[in-house]
C-alpha positions in Angstrom: 0.0 0.0 0.0 1.3 3.5 -0.8 0.5 7.0 0.3 -0.7 10.0 -1.7 0.9 13.5 -1.5 -2.2 14.7 0.2 -1.9 12.1 3.0 1.7 13.0 3.6 0.9 16.7 3.6 -2.0 16.2 6.2 0.2 14.2 8.6 3.0 16.7 8.5 0.6 19.7 8.8 -1.2 18.1 11.8 2.1 17.7 13.6 3.7 21.0 12.5 0.8 23.4 12.1 2.9 26.5 11.0 4.7 24.5 8.3 4.9 25.5 4.7 5.0 22.1 2.9 5.8 21.3 -0.7 5.6 17.6 -1.8 6.5 16.2 -5.2 5.9 12.6 -6.4 9.3 12.0 -8.0 8.3 9.0 -10.2 4.6 9.2 -10.3 4.3 5.9 -8.5 3.2 7.2 -5.0 6.3 5.6 -3.5 9.1 8.1 -4.1 8.5 11.6 -2.8 10.5 14.8 -2.2 9.3 17.1 0.6 10.4 20.6 1.6 9.1 21.6 5.0 9.7 25.2 6.3 8.8 26.0 9.9 9.8 28.4 12.6 9.7 25.5 15.0 12.9 24.2 13.5 14.9 27.2 14.7 17.9 26.2 16.9 17.5 22.6 16.0 20.0 20.5 14.1 19.1 19.1 10.6 18.9 15.7 12.2 16.4 16.9 14.8 14.4 18.8 12.1 14.2 15.6 10.0 13.3 13.5 13.1 10.4 15.9 13.8 9.1 15.4 10.2 9.6 11.6 10.2 7.9 11.4 13.6 4.9 13.2 12.1 4.5 10.3 9.6 3.5 8.0 12.5 5.5 5.0 11.5 4.5 5.0 7.9 8.0 5.7 6.6 9.4 2.4 5.3 6.0 0.9 5.2 3.3 2.7 3.2 5.9 5.4 2.3 8.9 3.8 0.6 11.2 6.8 0.0 11.1 10.5 1.1 13.8 12.9 0.1 13.5 15.6 2.8 14.6 19.2 3.0 13.9 21.2 6.1 14.4 25.0 6.6 13.5 27.7 9.1 11.7 30.8 8.1 
């Protein structure tokens, strides 16, 4: 089972309400995505911690329903 861009967006938005999120389906297969997440809540956090926040928002779906996610995080 795979995930849609909308499902990924909703999970991230629910966890990081102020985030500006852009998601792209890289292969059109609903398995390989690129996401850019911009949030003030990332300020003062390392890239590793920023990515962990996003991956945690996916509620264990990474590696299961979601096969690959190329992630970029930024602060505003």
